[in-house]
C-alpha angles and dihedrals in degrees: 000000000000137000121212120233115179106306099339136071121229124195117237113250113263094006117123114225111208122216118274115296097253088065090060097046116092110219115242118253118267123225113212116206118191115208123211090255091058096257113139122211122198119207137170124232107251118238089238092057090046090054091051090052091052091049090050089052090052089059088064093051111083094187092053092048092049094049091050092047095046092054093046092051098040103047143043117206131027097344090057092062113103121242090223123052118236111254092241089060092058091067089062093051114113142152094270093057092047092050090050091050092050092049093050099043109027095071133129092249091060097047129092123204117194128183138169128209094012127113113247096234091048091051091051091054089058099039101045096063090048092056098040093097095049121097108267099204128153114274110265122234108267113238110249123225120223125194106235105157124218146139133278129206129190121189124214090256091067100246114138116227127180118204140166100249140020137059142298107263132176106185098184095061120096094225134038115264126179137164134205122197130183135192111246131166091241119205090339082083106041096186095056091040091056090049090052090049092052090049089051090054092049091052093056104298137232125034095311141359130198120197111249094023135083117294136165093235100033093113095052119113092246093054093045091054123080089252093084121000099043103030099043123049098201135018129180124188127191130191113189136142141218115202104215122190 
């Protein structure tokens, strides 16, 4: 980070200046295509194609699918938005939409600048010129997320459908995967949070538990019974909280 004084740049005291940006950017992989006449053509994988590959990989990840589906079914608002775009939405992506997204989101009101060991006024002298060309618009009202509950169904064909009753079903997966989520006050209510933690331990404990291997809850009555350890090969339990205003 530098500050400008007259015609020269002076580094701020105690602030590490990394090498120029090109040294930090990993070049994209080249694809070499050899034609029958011996001519070789080099091409880069387009970002759009790369996104489609990542979305295709998500379809093979049951945990990722379940987390996406649970949020979509449980909430309305920002938390219901998927982390991965549906492949059909990529075909509608163009420069105009990207420019609109940049204009709405890359604003001064949505940015955070943090520094350590620098005087506040000195930091302002450096930061203000860097943000002078950014849109200085009022901060928009953040979309609120509301827990609504619900079910989510996915057919084998890959189309996402939301309905008012049923189960979460992924027909293209080799095994059965399902997720249950409940609204709890989290650590805002310590008593209920402790109860949920104990229940998590009884169900298999920790972040994950594999039958036949070590597990925090493997000696509980539920895990010793055929309900869990024998019947189901793998169980994963999560206990996390969103604090919604």
